[in-house]
N, C-alpha and C positions, 0 to 999 in steps of 0.2 A: 575722561578716561586716562588712566595712568598707563603709558605704554611700557613701563618697566615692570608692571605687575602682570603676571600671567594668570588670566582669568581661567577658572576651571569649571567643570560641570556642577560643582557643589555650591558655587557662589552665585551665579547669575539666575538660576531657577527661582531663588527666593524673591526676585523682583518681577518676574513675568506676570503673575496674577495682579499685582498692584498696578503695573503698567497697563495691562489690558483693561482693568477697572477704570483707570484714568481716561483711557481712550474712549471708552463707552460714554462716560460722563461728558467728556469734551465734545464728542460728536452729537450728543443729545442737546447740549446747550448752545453750541456755536451758531447755528442758524438764527437763534433768538438774539445772540450777541450782535450779529451782523445787522439786525433790524435797529438796535439801539445806536450802533455806530453810524448807520446811514442817516438817522435823524440828526445826530450831533455834528456830522460833517458839513452841514450847511451854515454853521456858525463859527465866528472867530474867537480865539483865545479861550477855547473850551478843552478841558481834559476830562475824559470819561473812562472810568475804571469799572469793570464788571468782575465780581468775585475776587477782587484784588489779584487777578491773574491777567486778564486781557486789558490792555490800555490803548486809548486813542487820544492823540493830541492834535488839535487844529490851531494852527498859527498863521496869522496874516503876515505876508511879506510885503512891506510898503514899497520896496523898490520894484518888485515884479507885479504888484497889485493883484496878488493871488493868495488864496488860502492853501497852505500845505498841510496835508494830513499825514501823521506818523503813527504807526502801530507798533506795539511791542508786547511781549509777554514778560511778565515779572517773574524772574527765576526764583525769587524767595516767596512764592505764593503760599497761601495757607491751604493745604490740601483739603481740609474740611469744607471750605467754601465751594470749591470746584465739584467735589463729590456730593455736596448737599443737593436736595431737591429744590431748595430755594436759590434765588439769585440776589446778590448784593449789588446794587447799582449806586455808584458814587460819581457825582459830576461836580466839577469846579469851573466857575466862570470868572475870568479876570476882566473887570470893567474899570478902566482908568486905575484908580488906586484902591478899588474895592474888590474883594473876592467873595463870590456867592457860592454857597455849597448846597447841593441836593443829594440826599441819601435816602435809599429805600431798600427794603428787603421784601421780595415777593416770591410767591410760589411759582414753580416752573410749569404752570398751566398756561397754555398759549393765550387764552382769553385774558387772564390776569396780566400777562406780559404786554399784550396790546393796550390794555388800560394804562399800564405804567408808561408805555411809550408815549401815550397822549399826555400824561402828567409831565413827563420829561420835556416834551415839545412845548408845553405851556410855560414851564419854568424857563426854558431857553428863549422863548419869545419875549418873556418879561425881562430877562437879565442879560442876554447876549446880543451880539450884533450879527445880523444876517449877512450873507455873502455880498448882497447888492447894497449894503450900507443901511438897511432899515433896522430899527431897534425893536 
């Protein structure tokens, strides 16, 4: 927000409907996003991005022997993906010198999401390292 600009009643109302629409889509999808994040948080060197908006990175700290999970929201998101009825799931796993990529676009139906969570879990079991060191 530019503190030198004096916002008036004709400027801000143009964005209220768009903001409310975004909040509605956000709150509809976020519980499902948390399910994906929970699955990925058990693995090391994993980056998971949903709708190119929500991002979670899991990095192993050798010194503390612990996985640290970082979350962020990508400010340059593509509005269409968050507003869409579908969810774009992108996962990247770094294993030594190789990077493995998983990508899927699914309907925002809870049953399909749960199936996709299982597919993601299978991918991570095959390509990533679990917290306790299992592959």
